[in-house]
N, C-alpha and C positions, 0 to 999 in steps of 0.2 A: 263330550263325544263329538266325533266328526265323521262325515260320510266320505268315503273314497271309492273311486272306481276300482274294480278288481284288477285293472291294468296297472294300477299304482302299487299293488302288493306283490311281494315276491311269490313266485310259483310254489316254493317250499311251504310258505305260510298257508296258502290256499289248500294245497294238498293235505297238509297236517290237519287243517280245520275239518275237511271232509272225512278224513280217517277217523277223527275223534267223534264227529257227529253221526256219520253214516256207516263207518267201517270201511269205506272206500270212496274215492271221488266219483265212482261210476254210478250213474242213475239209470235204471232200466224201467221204462214206462211204455205205455202203448204207442206213444208218438215217436219213440226211438231210444237209442242208447247214447248217453251223454257223459263226458268227462267234465263234471261240474267245475273242477279246478281250472279249466281252460275256457269257460264260458264268460260272456259279458255279464257284469253284475255290479252290485254296490255293496260295500262293507261298512258296517257301523264299527268304528274303532274307538276305544277308550283306553288311554294310557298304553298305547302300542299293543293292545290286545283286541282281537276281533271278537265283538260281542253280538254281532248279527250279520247275516249275509244273505243276499238274494241273487239268484242267477236266472238268466233268461236267454231265449233265442228269438230271432225275428224270422218270420216266414211270410214275406210279402206284407200284406196289410194286417197280419196277425202277429201278435207277440205272445210267446208261451213262457210262463214262469216254470222253471225246472226245479228250483229249490228255494226254500225260505227257512232260515233258522234264526232264532233269537235265543241267546244264551241266558239273558236276564229277563224272565217273564214279567208281564204286567207293567212294563215301563214304556210302552209305545214304540219300541224298536221295530217290531214287525210291521206295524202300521206305517211308520215313517219310511221304511225300505220299500214297502208296497206302493206307497204314494210316489216315491221317487221313480220307480219303474213305470208307473202309469204316466208320469210326466214325460219321461224319455220316450215311451212308446208313442205318445201323441206327437212329440217333436219329430219322430221318425216316420210319421204318417200312418201309424197303426190305428185301426178302427176298433180292434177287439183284443182283449187279453184273455188267455186261457191258462188253465193249469190242471194238473191231475193229482189226486190224492187217493189214498186207499180207504176202504170201507171202515176200518177201525179207527181212523184218525178224526175222532169226533171234535177235538179242539180245532183242527184245521177247518172242518166243515162249518163250525160255528163262526170262526174268525172270518173266513172269506164271505160267508153269506151276510154277516153284519156290515161288510164293506161293499156291498152291492153286487157280489158275484152270485150267479144262479146256476143250479144244476143243469147240465147240458146233455151228458151221455153217461151211461153205465156200461162198463166193460166187464161182464161176468167172467170170473176165473182168470183175469188178466195177470194176476200176481203169480199164479202157477206157471204161466208161460215165462214170466220174468225170472223166476227161480232157475229155469234151465240155463239162463245166461249168468245170473248172479245168485248162486245157491245159498249164500249167507243171509238172504232176506228171511227174517223170522217167520215162523208159522203162526204165532200168536202175537197180537199187538196190544194196543192200549186197552185197559180194563178187561183183559182176557178174551178179547174178540179175535176170532180167527181172521187172518189177513188173506183175503181171497180176491176181492174185486177192486177195480179202479173206478173212480168217479171223476168226470170232467166237469169243471165249472168254468163259466165265462162271464165277462163283463164288457158291455159295449162302452167304448170310450166316447165322451162328449167333446166334440170339436168346438172350441170357443170362437 
C-alpha cells in the first residue's frame, strides 16, 4: 500500500470513488457544500485500487476533514490517513482539526474519540436542511438510527 496526494490521481478515479461510497462526490454539511473529488486529500492505494481516502479543507488556522473512507476495515488505513492529515495540518500552521459526522455514525464517533477528538457542537436537525440540497441522503442510518443531527468533533494539534 502507498499513500498518494489526491492531486496525483485522475479526476475520474476520485469522482468514481465518491459515487461508489456516497452516491455523489457532493458532501453537504453545516460548514458548507463540497465537491470531495476536487478537495485536497490523501489516498491509500493498493495494486492501483483506492482502498482509503481522506479529504480536507484549510480555513486559516483551522483544518476541517470533509470525508474519510476506508474500504478495508480494521487494517489501520483510516488511522494512517488521519495521521497524515494531522501532519499536513501542522506543517501548514493549523492549530486545530475539526470534522462533522451524523448522529447515527457510531463507528465514526468511536473512531475519532479514540484518536483524541472531542465533541464540540451539536447541530440539531442539520441533516434535514442538508436533504434540501442533497435529497438522496438516507432517512435511516447505521443500526436503524434516524439520521437527523450533525456532531462536530475537534482536536487541538500539538506544535512540537
